[in-house]
Predicted model as a PDB file, atoms N, CA, C, CB and O in Angstrom, pLDDT in the B-factor column:
MODEL        1                                                                  
ATOM      1  N   MET A   1      34.171  44.799   9.464  1.00 70.00           N  
ATOM      2  CA  MET A   1      33.190  43.732   9.120  1.00 70.00           C  
ATOM      3  C   MET A   1      34.513  43.033   8.970  1.00 70.00           C  
ATOM      4  CB  MET A   1      31.964  43.855   7.783  1.00 70.00           C  
ATOM      5  O   MET A   1      35.547  43.374   8.396  1.00 70.00           O  
ATOM      6  N   ASP A   2      34.072  41.586   9.888  1.00 87.00           N  
ATOM      7  CA  ASP A   2      35.322  40.447   9.647  1.00 87.00           C  
ATOM      8  C   ASP A   2      34.993  39.685   8.018  1.00 87.00           C  
ATOM      9  CB  ASP A   2      35.235  38.979  11.163  1.00 87.00           C  
ATOM     10  O   ASP A   2      33.975  40.043   7.425  1.00 87.00           O  
ATOM     11  N   TYR A   3      35.852  38.719   7.427  1.00 85.00           N  
ATOM     12  CA  TYR A   3      36.304  37.703   6.705  1.00 85.00           C  
ATOM     13  C   TYR A   3      34.596  37.314   6.515  1.00 85.00           C  
ATOM     14  CB  TYR A   3      37.536  36.567   7.512  1.00 85.00           C  
ATOM     15  O   TYR A   3      34.055  37.770   5.508  1.00 85.00           O  
ATOM     16  N   GLU A   4      33.692  36.412   7.549  1.00 88.00           N  
ATOM     17  CA  GLU A   4      32.411  36.073   7.529  1.00 88.00           C  
ATOM     18  C   GLU A   4      31.729  36.603   7.380  1.00 88.00           C  
ATOM     19  CB  GLU A   4      32.016  35.696   8.129  1.00 88.00           C  
ATOM     20  O   GLU A   4      30.815  35.906   6.939  1.00 88.00           O  
ATOM     21  N   GLU A   5      31.404  37.742   7.460  1.00 89.00           N  
ATOM     22  CA  GLU A   5      30.710  39.301   7.098  1.00 89.00           C  
ATOM     23  C   GLU A   5      30.843  39.309   5.824  1.00 89.00           C  
ATOM     24  CB  GLU A   5      31.399  40.725   7.704  1.00 89.00           C  
ATOM     25  O   GLU A   5      29.794  39.186   5.190  1.00 89.00           O  
ATOM     26  N   LYS A   6      31.669  39.400   5.323  1.00 87.00           N  
ATOM     27  CA  LYS A   6      32.402  39.774   4.034  1.00 87.00           C  
ATOM     28  C   LYS A   6      31.674  38.537   2.411  1.00 87.00           C  
ATOM     29  CB  LYS A   6      34.495  39.414   4.549  1.00 87.00           C  
ATOM     30  O   LYS A   6      31.444  38.586   1.203  1.00 87.00           O  
ATOM     31  N   ILE A   7      31.626  37.785   3.368  1.00 88.00           N  
ATOM     32  CA  ILE A   7      31.289  35.853   2.110  1.00 88.00           C  
ATOM     33  C   ILE A   7      29.922  36.281   2.583  1.00 88.00           C  
ATOM     34  CB  ILE A   7      32.053  33.429   2.764  1.00 88.00           C  
ATOM     35  O   ILE A   7      29.140  36.497   1.657  1.00 88.00           O  
ATOM     36  N   LEU A   8      29.479  36.443   3.710  1.00 89.00           N  
ATOM     37  CA  LEU A   8      28.020  36.277   3.760  1.00 89.00           C  
ATOM     38  C   LEU A   8      27.146  37.157   2.716  1.00 89.00           C  
ATOM     39  CB  LEU A   8      27.590  36.621   5.186  1.00 89.00           C  
ATOM     40  O   LEU A   8      26.343  36.760   1.872  1.00 89.00           O  
ATOM     41  N   GLU A   9      27.643  38.770   3.109  1.00 92.00           N  
ATOM     42  CA  GLU A   9      27.580  39.702   2.302  1.00 92.00           C  
ATOM     43  C   GLU A   9      27.528  39.429   0.621  1.00 92.00           C  
ATOM     44  CB  GLU A   9      28.613  40.417   2.715  1.00 92.00           C  
ATOM     45  O   GLU A   9      26.612  39.816  -0.104  1.00 92.00           O  
ATOM     46  N   ARG A  10      28.446  38.850   0.278  1.00 91.00           N  
ATOM     47  CA  ARG A  10      28.995  38.880  -1.577  1.00 91.00           C  
ATOM     48  C   ARG A  10      28.118  37.337  -1.694  1.00 91.00           C  
ATOM     49  CB  ARG A  10      31.451  38.745  -2.089  1.00 91.00           C  
ATOM     50  O   ARG A  10      28.033  36.768  -2.782  1.00 91.00           O  
ATOM     51  N   GLU A  11      27.568  36.829  -0.582  1.00 92.00           N  
ATOM     52  CA  GLU A  11      26.755  35.603  -0.936  1.00 92.00           C  
ATOM     53  C   GLU A  11      25.014  35.804  -0.948  1.00 92.00           C  
ATOM     54  CB  GLU A  11      27.184  34.445   0.208  1.00 92.00           C  
ATOM     55  O   GLU A  11      24.062  35.076  -1.229  1.00 92.00           O  
ATOM     56  N   GLN A  12      25.149  36.894  -0.587  1.00 92.00           N  
ATOM     57  CA  GLN A  12      23.020  37.844  -0.563  1.00 92.00           C  
ATOM     58  C   GLN A  12      23.190  38.725  -1.898  1.00 92.00           C  
ATOM     59  CB  GLN A  12      22.470  39.561   1.359  1.00 92.00           C  
ATOM     60  O   GLN A  12      22.248  39.105  -2.594  1.00 92.00           O  
ATOM     61  N   ASP A  13      24.848  39.041  -2.189  1.00 88.00           N  
ATOM     62  CA  ASP A  13      24.775  40.146  -3.430  1.00 88.00           C  
ATOM     63  C   ASP A  13      23.875  39.218  -4.570  1.00 88.00           C  
ATOM     64  CB  ASP A  13      26.625  40.672  -4.137  1.00 88.00           C  
ATOM     65  O   ASP A  13      22.727  39.335  -5.000  1.00 88.00           O  
ATOM     66  N   ALA A  14      25.154  38.087  -4.878  1.00 90.00           N  
ATOM     67  CA  ALA A  14      24.919  36.970  -5.618  1.00 90.00           C  
ATOM     68  C   ALA A  14      23.494  36.511  -5.893  1.00 90.00           C  
ATOM     69  CB  ALA A  14      25.575  36.007  -5.025  1.00 90.00           C  
ATOM     70  O   ALA A  14      22.947  36.536  -6.996  1.00 90.00           O  
ATOM     71  N   ARG A  15      22.939  36.069  -4.694  1.00 91.00           N  
ATOM     72  CA  ARG A  15      21.576  35.995  -5.077  1.00 91.00           C  
ATOM     73  C   ARG A  15      20.565  36.674  -5.365  1.00 91.00           C  
ATOM     74  CB  ARG A  15      21.184  35.590  -4.556  1.00 91.00           C  
ATOM     75  O   ARG A  15      19.509  36.265  -5.847  1.00 91.00           O  
ATOM     76  N   GLU A  16      20.870  37.786  -5.067  1.00 92.00           N  
ATOM     77  CA  GLU A  16      19.568  39.507  -5.730  1.00 92.00           C  
ATOM     78  C   GLU A  16      19.918  39.317  -6.984  1.00 92.00           C  
ATOM     79  CB  GLU A  16      19.970  41.673  -5.222  1.00 92.00           C  
ATOM     80  O   GLU A  16      19.314  38.818  -7.933  1.00 92.00           O  
ATOM     81  N   GLU A  17      21.208  39.881  -6.848  1.00 93.00           N  
ATOM     82  CA  GLU A  17      21.700  39.286  -8.780  1.00 93.00           C  
ATOM     83  C   GLU A  17      20.725  38.730  -9.718  1.00 93.00           C  
ATOM     84  CB  GLU A  17      22.807  37.882  -8.872  1.00 93.00           C  
ATOM     85  O   GLU A  17      19.983  39.063 -10.643  1.00 93.00           O  
ATOM     86  N   GLY A  18      21.191  37.444  -8.837  1.00 92.00           N  
ATOM     87  CA  GLY A  18      20.163  36.483  -9.672  1.00 92.00           C  
ATOM     88  C   GLY A  18      19.046  36.330  -9.821  1.00 92.00           C  
ATOM     89  O   GLY A  18      18.496  35.726 -10.742  1.00 92.00           O  
ATOM     90  N   LEU A  19      18.455  36.993  -8.708  1.00 92.00           N  
ATOM     91  CA  LEU A  19      16.778  36.905  -8.590  1.00 92.00           C  
ATOM     92  C   LEU A  19      16.562  38.248  -9.829  1.00 92.00           C  
ATOM     93  CB  LEU A  19      15.972  37.355  -6.531  1.00 92.00           C  
ATOM     94  O   LEU A  19      15.512  38.340 -10.465  1.00 92.00           O  
ATOM     95  N   VAL A  20      17.563  39.080  -9.994  1.00 91.00           N  
ATOM     96  CA  VAL A  20      16.726  40.049 -10.736  1.00 91.00           C  
ATOM     97  C   VAL A  20      17.215  39.376 -11.969  1.00 91.00           C  
ATOM     98  CB  VAL A  20      16.975  41.777 -10.543  1.00 91.00           C  
ATOM     99  O   VAL A  20      16.348  39.057 -12.783  1.00 91.00           O  
ATOM    100  N   LYS A  21      18.710  39.051 -12.303  1.00 93.00           N  
ATOM    101  CA  LYS A  21      18.360  38.440 -13.909  1.00 93.00           C  
ATOM    102  C   LYS A  21      17.365  37.529 -14.319  1.00 93.00           C  
ATOM    103  CB  LYS A  21      19.405  37.737 -14.432  1.00 93.00           C  
ATOM    104  O   LYS A  21      16.871  37.436 -15.442  1.00 93.00           O  
ATOM    105  N   GLY A  22      17.017  36.609 -12.925  1.00 94.00           N  
ATOM    106  CA  GLY A  22      16.330  35.730 -13.812  1.00 94.00           C  
ATOM    107  C   GLY A  22      14.880  36.091 -13.973  1.00 94.00           C  
ATOM    108  O   GLY A  22      14.146  35.371 -14.650  1.00 94.00           O  
ATOM    109  N   ARG A  23      14.347  37.388 -13.261  1.00 91.00           N  
ATOM    110  CA  ARG A  23      13.208  37.582 -13.576  1.00 91.00           C  
ATOM    111  C   ARG A  23      12.981  38.123 -14.937  1.00 91.00           C  
ATOM    112  CB  ARG A  23      12.738  38.261 -12.685  1.00 91.00           C  
ATOM    113  O   ARG A  23      11.991  38.098 -15.668  1.00 91.00           O  
ATOM    114  N   GLU A  24      14.445  38.732 -15.110  1.00 92.00           N  
ATOM    115  CA  GLU A  24      14.564  39.679 -16.184  1.00 92.00           C  
ATOM    116  C   GLU A  24      14.347  38.369 -17.643  1.00 92.00           C  
ATOM    117  CB  GLU A  24      16.373  40.689 -16.035  1.00 92.00           C  
ATOM    118  O   GLU A  24      13.631  38.520 -18.632  1.00 92.00           O  
ATOM    119  N   GLU A  25      15.194  37.200 -17.323  1.00 94.00           N  
ATOM    120  CA  GLU A  25      15.064  36.251 -18.459  1.00 94.00           C  
ATOM    121  C   GLU A  25      13.562  35.863 -18.822  1.00 94.00           C  
ATOM    122  CB  GLU A  25      15.858  34.955 -18.107  1.00 94.00           C  
ATOM    123  O   GLU A  25      13.150  35.434 -19.900  1.00 94.00           O  
ATOM    124  N   GLY A  26      12.801  36.135 -17.583  1.00 94.00           N  
ATOM    125  CA  GLY A  26      11.127  35.287 -17.949  1.00 94.00           C  
ATOM    126  C   GLY A  26      10.674  36.418 -17.970  1.00 94.00           C  
ATOM    127  O   GLY A  26      10.363  36.395 -19.161  1.00 94.00           O  
ATOM    128  N   LEU A  27      10.482  37.048 -17.760  1.00 92.00           N  
ATOM    129  CA  LEU A  27      10.246  38.899 -18.655  1.00 92.00           C  
ATOM    130  C   LEU A  27      10.107  38.803 -20.120  1.00 92.00           C  
ATOM    131  CB  LEU A  27      11.817  40.131 -18.535  1.00 92.00           C  
ATOM    132  O   LEU A  27       9.044  38.865 -20.739  1.00 92.00           O  
ATOM    133  N   LYS A  28      11.355  38.635 -20.638  1.00 93.00           N  
ATOM    134  CA  LYS A  28      11.616  38.620 -21.226  1.00 93.00           C  
ATOM    135  C   LYS A  28      10.651  37.196 -22.674  1.00 93.00           C  
ATOM    136  CB  LYS A  28      12.762  38.831 -20.553  1.00 93.00           C  
ATOM    137  O   LYS A  28      10.103  37.425 -23.752  1.00 93.00           O  
ATOM    138  N   ARG A  29      10.891  35.849 -21.895  1.00 94.00           N  
ATOM    139  CA  ARG A  29      10.299  35.018 -22.253  1.00 94.00           C  
ATOM    140  C   ARG A  29       8.951  35.548 -22.407  1.00 94.00           C  
ATOM    141  CB  ARG A  29      10.507  34.031 -21.538  1.00 94.00           C  
ATOM    142  O   ARG A  29       8.480  35.871 -23.498  1.00 94.00           O  
ATOM    143  N   GLY A  30       8.314  35.633 -21.247  1.00 92.00           N  
ATOM    144  CA  GLY A  30       6.794  35.870 -21.831  1.00 92.00           C  
ATOM    145  C   GLY A  30       6.585  37.037 -22.475  1.00 92.00           C  
ATOM    146  O   GLY A  30       5.447  36.859 -22.911  1.00 92.00           O  
ATOM    147  N   VAL A  31       6.881  37.992 -22.788  1.00 95.00           N  
ATOM    148  CA  VAL A  31       6.975  38.983 -24.252  1.00 95.00           C  
ATOM    149  C   VAL A  31       6.976  37.876 -25.024  1.00 95.00           C  
ATOM    150  CB  VAL A  31       8.419  40.102 -24.606  1.00 95.00           C  
ATOM    151  O   VAL A  31       5.955  37.198 -24.912  1.00 95.00           O  
ATOM    152  N   LYS A  32       7.684  37.533 -25.671  1.00 94.00           N  
ATOM    153  CA  LYS A  32       7.869  36.208 -26.831  1.00 94.00           C  
ATOM    154  C   LYS A  32       6.665  35.357 -27.397  1.00 94.00           C  
ATOM    155  CB  LYS A  32       8.764  35.042 -26.162  1.00 94.00           C  
ATOM    156  O   LYS A  32       6.181  35.108 -28.500  1.00 94.00           O  
ATOM    157  N   ILE A  33       6.372  34.957 -25.733  1.00 95.00           N  
ATOM    158  CA  ILE A  33       5.375  34.139 -26.546  1.00 95.00           C  
ATOM    159  C   ILE A  33       4.005  34.594 -26.166  1.00 95.00           C  
ATOM    160  CB  ILE A  33       5.516  32.557 -26.296  1.00 95.00           C  
ATOM    161  O   ILE A  33       3.017  33.901 -25.925  1.00 95.00           O  
ATOM    162  N   LEU A  34       4.101  35.554 -26.159  1.00 94.00           N  
ATOM    163  CA  LEU A  34       2.784  37.077 -25.829  1.00 94.00           C  
ATOM    164  C   LEU A  34       2.490  37.236 -27.295  1.00 94.00           C  
ATOM    165  CB  LEU A  34       3.527  39.039 -24.987  1.00 94.00           C  
ATOM    166  O   LEU A  34       1.524  37.265 -28.058  1.00 94.00           O  
ATOM    167  N   VAL A  35       3.920  37.331 -27.314  1.00 96.00           N  
ATOM    168  CA  VAL A  35       3.710  38.052 -29.046  1.00 96.00           C  
ATOM    169  C   VAL A  35       3.622  37.216 -30.164  1.00 96.00           C  
ATOM    170  CB  VAL A  35       4.952  38.961 -29.566  1.00 96.00           C  
ATOM    171  O   VAL A  35       3.395  37.567 -31.322  1.00 96.00           O  
ATOM    172  N   SER A  36       3.886  35.675 -29.584  1.00 95.00           N  
ATOM    173  CA  SER A  36       3.776  34.820 -31.180  1.00 95.00           C  
ATOM    174  C   SER A  36       2.080  34.530 -30.719  1.00 95.00           C  
ATOM    175  CB  SER A  36       5.129  32.885 -31.510  1.00 95.00           C  
ATOM    176  O   SER A  36       1.451  34.181 -31.718  1.00 95.00           O  
ATOM    177  N   SER A  37       1.359  34.580 -29.686  1.00 96.00           N  
ATOM    178  CA  SER A  37       0.436  34.049 -29.421  1.00 96.00           C  
ATOM    179  C   SER A  37      -0.085  35.410 -30.097  1.00 96.00           C  
ATOM    180  CB  SER A  37       0.194  33.455 -28.012  1.00 96.00           C  
ATOM    181  O   SER A  37      -0.938  34.856 -30.791  1.00 96.00           O  
ATOM    182  N   LEU A  38      -0.187  36.415 -30.340  1.00 96.00           N  
ATOM    183  CA  LEU A  38      -0.650  37.447 -30.735  1.00 96.00           C  
ATOM    184  C   LEU A  38      -0.736  37.685 -32.083  1.00 96.00           C  
ATOM    185  CB  LEU A  38      -0.111  38.249 -30.217  1.00 96.00           C  
ATOM    186  O   LEU A  38      -1.702  37.926 -32.807  1.00 96.00           O  
ATOM    187  N   LYS A  39       0.684  37.554 -32.344  1.00 96.00           N  
ATOM    188  CA  LYS A  39       0.753  37.146 -34.300  1.00 96.00           C  
ATOM    189  C   LYS A  39      -0.681  35.463 -34.474  1.00 96.00           C  
ATOM    190  CB  LYS A  39       3.444  36.184 -34.908  1.00 96.00           C  
ATOM    191  O   LYS A  39      -1.766  35.876 -34.883  1.00 96.00           O  
ATOM    192  N   ARG A  40      -0.667  34.647 -34.336  1.00 96.00           N  
ATOM    193  CA  ARG A  40      -1.056  33.735 -34.713  1.00 96.00           C  
ATOM    194  C   ARG A  40      -2.965  33.769 -34.226  1.00 96.00           C  
ATOM    195  CB  ARG A  40       0.007  32.669 -34.169  1.00 96.00           C  
ATOM    196  O   ARG A  40      -3.670  32.770 -34.369  1.00 96.00           O  
ATOM    197  N   ALA A  41      -3.378  34.800 -33.793  1.00 96.00           N  
ATOM    198  CA  ALA A  41      -4.605  35.571 -32.976  1.00 96.00           C  
ATOM    199  C   ALA A  41      -4.915  36.247 -34.673  1.00 96.00           C  
ATOM    200  CB  ALA A  41      -4.050  37.006 -31.250  1.00 96.00           C  
ATOM    201  O   ALA A  41      -6.066  36.173 -35.104  1.00 96.00           O  
ATOM    202  N   GLY A  42      -3.838  36.867 -35.523  1.00 96.00           N  
ATOM    203  CA  GLY A  42      -3.808  37.704 -35.946  1.00 96.00           C  
ATOM    204  C   GLY A  42      -3.927  39.239 -35.883  1.00 96.00           C  
ATOM    205  O   GLY A  42      -4.319  39.980 -36.784  1.00 96.00           O  
ATOM    206  N   ASN A  43      -3.589  39.514 -34.872  1.00 96.00           N  
ATOM    207  CA  ASN A  43      -3.250  40.857 -34.461  1.00 96.00           C  
ATOM    208  C   ASN A  43      -2.094  41.990 -35.342  1.00 96.00           C  
ATOM    209  CB  ASN A  43      -2.721  40.558 -33.070  1.00 96.00           C  
ATOM    210  O   ASN A  43      -0.927  41.868 -35.712  1.00 96.00           O  
ATOM    211  N   THR A  44      -2.671  42.616 -35.391  1.00 96.00           N  
ATOM    212  CA  THR A  44      -1.302  43.550 -36.209  1.00 96.00           C  
ATOM    213  C   THR A  44      -0.579  44.117 -35.244  1.00 96.00           C  
ATOM    214  CB  THR A  44      -1.712  44.888 -37.254  1.00 96.00           C  
ATOM    215  O   THR A  44      -0.836  44.228 -34.045  1.00 96.00           O  
ATOM    216  N   LYS A  45       0.721  44.608 -36.108  1.00 95.00           N  
ATOM    217  CA  LYS A  45       1.722  44.581 -35.523  1.00 95.00           C  
ATOM    218  C   LYS A  45       1.717  46.019 -34.262  1.00 95.00           C  
ATOM    219  CB  LYS A  45       2.804  44.525 -36.710  1.00 95.00           C  
ATOM    220  O   LYS A  45       2.397  46.207 -33.253  1.00 95.00           O  
ATOM    221  N   GLN A  46       0.719  46.750 -34.856  1.00 96.00           N  
ATOM    222  CA  GLN A  46       0.635  48.357 -34.325  1.00 96.00           C  
ATOM    223  C   GLN A  46      -0.497  47.892 -32.690  1.00 96.00           C  
ATOM    224  CB  GLN A  46      -0.475  49.791 -35.989  1.00 96.00           C  
ATOM    225  O   GLN A  46      -0.444  48.537 -31.643  1.00 96.00           O  
ATOM    226  N   GLU A  47      -1.388  46.686 -32.918  1.00 97.00           N  
ATOM    227  CA  GLU A  47      -2.289  46.501 -31.921  1.00 97.00           C  
ATOM    228  C   GLU A  47      -0.778  45.583 -31.005  1.00 97.00           C  
ATOM    229  CB  GLU A  47      -4.054  45.534 -32.494  1.00 97.00           C  
ATOM    230  O   GLU A  47      -0.661  45.833 -29.806  1.00 97.00           O  
ATOM    231  N   ILE A  48      -0.127  44.958 -31.419  1.00 97.00           N  
ATOM    232  CA  ILE A  48       0.798  44.172 -30.414  1.00 97.00           C  
ATOM    233  C   ILE A  48       1.525  44.990 -29.478  1.00 97.00           C  
ATOM    234  CB  ILE A  48       1.839  43.362 -31.124  1.00 97.00           C  
ATOM    235  O   ILE A  48       1.690  44.728 -28.286  1.00 97.00           O  
ATOM    236  N   MET A  49       1.993  46.110 -30.168  1.00 96.00           N  
ATOM    237  CA  MET A  49       2.934  46.804 -30.197  1.00 96.00           C  
ATOM    238  C   MET A  49       2.171  47.620 -28.591  1.00 96.00           C  
ATOM    239  CB  MET A  49       3.217  47.625 -31.838  1.00 96.00           C  
ATOM    240  O   MET A  49       2.869  47.609 -27.577  1.00 96.00           O  
ATOM    241  N   HIS A  50       0.957  48.174 -28.547  1.00 96.00           N  
ATOM    242  CA  HIS A  50       0.712  48.436 -27.971  1.00 96.00           C  
ATOM    243  C   HIS A  50       0.470  47.737 -26.923  1.00 96.00           C  
ATOM    244  CB  HIS A  50       0.309  48.895 -28.347  1.00 96.00           C  
ATOM    245  O   HIS A  50       0.892  48.083 -25.819  1.00 96.00           O  
ATOM    246  N   LEU A  51      -0.209  46.705 -27.105  1.00 95.00           N  
ATOM    247  CA  LEU A  51      -0.364  46.063 -25.568  1.00 95.00           C  
ATOM    248  C   LEU A  51       1.055  45.339 -25.311  1.00 95.00           C  
ATOM    249  CB  LEU A  51      -1.770  44.795 -25.431  1.00 95.00           C  
ATOM    250  O   LEU A  51       0.920  44.507 -24.414  1.00 95.00           O  
ATOM    251  N   LEU A  52       1.960  45.375 -25.655  1.00 95.00           N  
ATOM    252  CA  LEU A  52       3.067  45.565 -25.175  1.00 95.00           C  
ATOM    253  C   LEU A  52       3.640  46.711 -24.355  1.00 95.00           C  
ATOM    254  CB  LEU A  52       3.616  45.423 -26.021  1.00 95.00           C  
ATOM    255  O   LEU A  52       4.445  46.533 -23.441  1.00 95.00           O  
ATOM    256  N   GLU A  53       3.313  47.551 -24.625  1.00 96.00           N  
ATOM    257  CA  GLU A  53       3.808  48.721 -24.131  1.00 96.00           C  
ATOM    258  C   GLU A  53       2.958  48.919 -22.924  1.00 96.00           C  
ATOM    259  CB  GLU A  53       3.782  49.871 -25.140  1.00 96.00           C  
ATOM    260  O   GLU A  53       3.689  49.214 -21.979  1.00 96.00           O  
ATOM    261  N   GLN A  54       1.705  48.873 -22.582  1.00 95.00           N  
ATOM    262  CA  GLN A  54       0.703  48.278 -21.672  1.00 95.00           C  
ATOM    263  C   GLN A  54       0.880  47.835 -20.506  1.00 95.00           C  
ATOM    264  CB  GLN A  54       0.206  47.405 -22.105  1.00 95.00           C  
ATOM    265  O   GLN A  54       0.446  48.236 -19.426  1.00 95.00           O  
ATOM    266  N   ASN A  55       1.885  46.542 -20.908  1.00 93.00           N  
ATOM    267  CA  ASN A  55       1.789  45.572 -19.983  1.00 93.00           C  
ATOM    268  C   ASN A  55       3.090  44.900 -19.582  1.00 93.00           C  
ATOM    269  CB  ASN A  55       0.894  44.661 -20.447  1.00 93.00           C  
ATOM    270  O   ASN A  55       3.445  43.933 -18.908  1.00 93.00           O  
ATOM    271  N   TYR A  56       3.829  46.213 -20.577  1.00 93.00           N  
ATOM    272  CA  TYR A  56       5.462  45.397 -19.801  1.00 93.00           C  
ATOM    273  C   TYR A  56       6.287  47.420 -20.630  1.00 93.00           C  
ATOM    274  CB  TYR A  56       6.464  42.677 -21.231  1.00 93.00           C  
ATOM    275  O   TYR A  56       7.325  47.659 -21.247  1.00 93.00           O  
ATOM    276  N   GLY A  57       5.805  47.803 -20.435  1.00 93.00           N  
ATOM    277  CA  GLY A  57       6.422  49.206 -20.728  1.00 93.00           C  
ATOM    278  C   GLY A  57       7.382  49.930 -19.526  1.00 93.00           C  
ATOM    279  O   GLY A  57       8.147  50.891 -19.436  1.00 93.00           O  
ATOM    280  N   SER A  58       6.804  48.763 -18.594  1.00 93.00           N  
ATOM    281  CA  SER A  58       7.329  49.986 -17.436  1.00 93.00           C  
ATOM    282  C   SER A  58       8.914  48.860 -17.198  1.00 93.00           C  
ATOM    283  CB  SER A  58       5.841  50.294 -15.434  1.00 93.00           C  
ATOM    284  O   SER A  58       9.930  49.068 -16.534  1.00 93.00           O  
ATOM    285  N   ASP A  59       8.580  47.880 -17.916  1.00 92.00           N  
ATOM    286  CA  ASP A  59       9.839  46.943 -17.824  1.00 92.00           C  
ATOM    287  C   ASP A  59      10.753  47.413 -19.086  1.00 92.00           C  
ATOM    288  CB  ASP A  59       9.398  45.182 -17.934  1.00 92.00           C  
ATOM    289  O   ASP A  59      11.884  47.867 -18.909  1.00 92.00           O  
ATOM    290  N   PHE A  60      10.439  47.335 -19.777  1.00 94.00           N  
ATOM    291  CA  PHE A  60      11.676  47.437 -21.283  1.00 94.00           C  
ATOM    292  C   PHE A  60      10.683  48.855 -21.739  1.00 94.00           C  
ATOM    293  CB  PHE A  60      11.698  45.529 -22.971  1.00 94.00           C  
ATOM    294  O   PHE A  60       9.588  49.405 -21.621  1.00 94.00           O  
ATOM    295  N   THR A  61      12.557  48.939 -22.572  1.00 95.00           N  
ATOM    296  CA  THR A  61      11.870  50.406 -23.676  1.00 95.00           C  
ATOM    297  C   THR A  61      11.417  50.147 -25.187  1.00 95.00           C  
ATOM    298  CB  THR A  61      13.183  51.693 -23.978  1.00 95.00           C  
ATOM    299  O   THR A  61      11.469  49.220 -25.995  1.00 95.00           O  
ATOM    300  N   ASP A  62      11.084  51.074 -25.150  1.00 95.00           N  
ATOM    301  CA  ASP A  62       9.944  50.734 -26.824  1.00 95.00           C  
ATOM    302  C   ASP A  62      10.867  50.244 -27.647  1.00 95.00           C  
ATOM    303  CB  ASP A  62       9.113  52.254 -27.839  1.00 95.00           C  
ATOM    304  O   ASP A  62      10.642  49.257 -28.347  1.00 95.00           O  
ATOM    305  N   GLU A  63      12.089  50.935 -27.646  1.00 96.00           N  
ATOM    306  CA  GLU A  63      12.867  49.531 -29.007  1.00 96.00           C  
ATOM    307  C   GLU A  63      13.114  48.581 -28.255  1.00 96.00           C  
ATOM    308  CB  GLU A  63      14.544  49.783 -29.958  1.00 96.00           C  
ATOM    309  O   GLU A  63      14.104  48.189 -28.873  1.00 96.00           O  
ATOM    310  N   GLN A  64      13.013  47.765 -27.284  1.00 95.00           N  
ATOM    311  CA  GLN A  64      13.618  46.921 -26.580  1.00 95.00           C  
ATOM    312  C   GLN A  64      12.011  45.940 -26.926  1.00 95.00           C  
ATOM    313  CB  GLN A  64      14.258  47.509 -24.857  1.00 95.00           C  
ATOM    314  O   GLN A  64      12.167  44.776 -27.295  1.00 95.00           O  
ATOM    315  N   LEU A  65      10.813  46.389 -26.807  1.00 95.00           N  
ATOM    316  CA  LEU A  65      10.003  45.614 -27.109  1.00 95.00           C  
ATOM    317  C   LEU A  65       9.344  46.003 -28.844  1.00 95.00           C  
ATOM    318  CB  LEU A  65       9.049  45.666 -25.861  1.00 95.00           C  
ATOM    319  O   LEU A  65       8.298  45.623 -29.372  1.00 95.00           O  
ATOM    320  N   GLU A  66      10.236  46.723 -29.276  1.00 94.00           N  
ATOM    321  CA  GLU A  66      10.488  46.275 -31.075  1.00 94.00           C  
ATOM    322  C   GLU A  66      10.901  45.453 -31.554  1.00 94.00           C  
ATOM    323  CB  GLU A  66      11.143  46.827 -31.824  1.00 94.00           C  
ATOM    324  O   GLU A  66      10.621  44.699 -32.486  1.00 94.00           O  
ATOM    325  N   ASN A  67      11.978  45.658 -30.554  1.00 94.00           N  
ATOM    326  CA  ASN A  67      13.031  44.270 -31.360  1.00 94.00           C  
ATOM    327  C   ASN A  67      12.199  42.778 -30.806  1.00 94.00           C  
ATOM    328  CB  ASN A  67      15.226  44.237 -30.529  1.00 94.00           C  
ATOM    329  O   ASN A  67      12.266  41.664 -31.325  1.00 94.00           O  
ATOM    330  N   PHE A  68      11.406  43.209 -29.566  1.00 92.00           N  
ATOM    331  CA  PHE A  68      10.388  41.630 -29.418  1.00 92.00           C  
ATOM    332  C   PHE A  68       9.586  41.135 -30.736  1.00 92.00           C  
ATOM    333  CB  PHE A  68       8.987  41.851 -28.176  1.00 92.00           C  
ATOM    334  O   PHE A  68       9.386  40.083 -31.342  1.00 92.00           O  
ATOM    335  N   LEU A  69       9.239  42.523 -30.827  1.00 93.00           N  
ATOM    336  CA  LEU A  69       8.280  42.042 -32.081  1.00 93.00           C  
ATOM    337  C   LEU A  69       8.906  41.877 -33.367  1.00 93.00           C  
ATOM    338  CB  LEU A  69       7.157  43.034 -32.366  1.00 93.00           C  
ATOM    339  O   LEU A  69       8.217  42.016 -34.378  1.00 93.00           O  
ATOM    340  N   LYS A  70       9.837  41.665 -33.430  1.00 92.00           N  
ATOM    341  CA  LYS A  70      10.663  41.893 -34.681  1.00 92.00           C  
ATOM    342  C   LYS A  70      10.979  40.086 -35.015  1.00 92.00           C  
ATOM    343  CB  LYS A  70      12.324  43.070 -34.301  1.00 92.00           C  
ATOM    344  O   LYS A  70      10.732  39.314 -35.941  1.00 92.00           O  
ATOM    345  N   GLU A  71      11.830  39.980 -33.322  1.00 89.00           N  
ATOM    346  CA  GLU A  71      12.035  38.624 -33.246  1.00 89.00           C  
ATOM    347  C   GLU A  71      10.705  37.614 -32.943  1.00 89.00           C  
ATOM    348  CB  GLU A  71      13.066  38.495 -32.195  1.00 89.00           C  
ATOM    349  O   GLU A  71      10.833  36.399 -32.792  1.00 89.00           O  
ATOM    350  N   SER A  72      10.215  37.884 -32.919  1.00 84.00           N  
ATOM    351  CA  SER A  72       8.805  36.369 -32.797  1.00 84.00           C  
ATOM    352  C   SER A  72       8.744  36.332 -34.354  1.00 84.00           C  
ATOM    353  CB  SER A  72       6.662  36.812 -31.863  1.00 84.00           C  
ATOM    354  O   SER A  72       7.995  35.539 -34.923  1.00 84.00           O  
TER     355      SER A  72                                                      
ENDMDL                                                                          
END                                                                             
């Protein structure tokens, strides 16, 4: 592998890492907005947690989801 190929590979890796981080930050923001909306609508913490687990359980752990609930 020559120098130019290494540089291109590193650039591609950096782009992919940026996409992953951006997606995660977007998901976090979406969860916080959802929690705030559900609280304003009068949902209980158990109801909100259940909805978070259903919608975001594959992206975040239960502990992370509980922290979003506490932060909002």
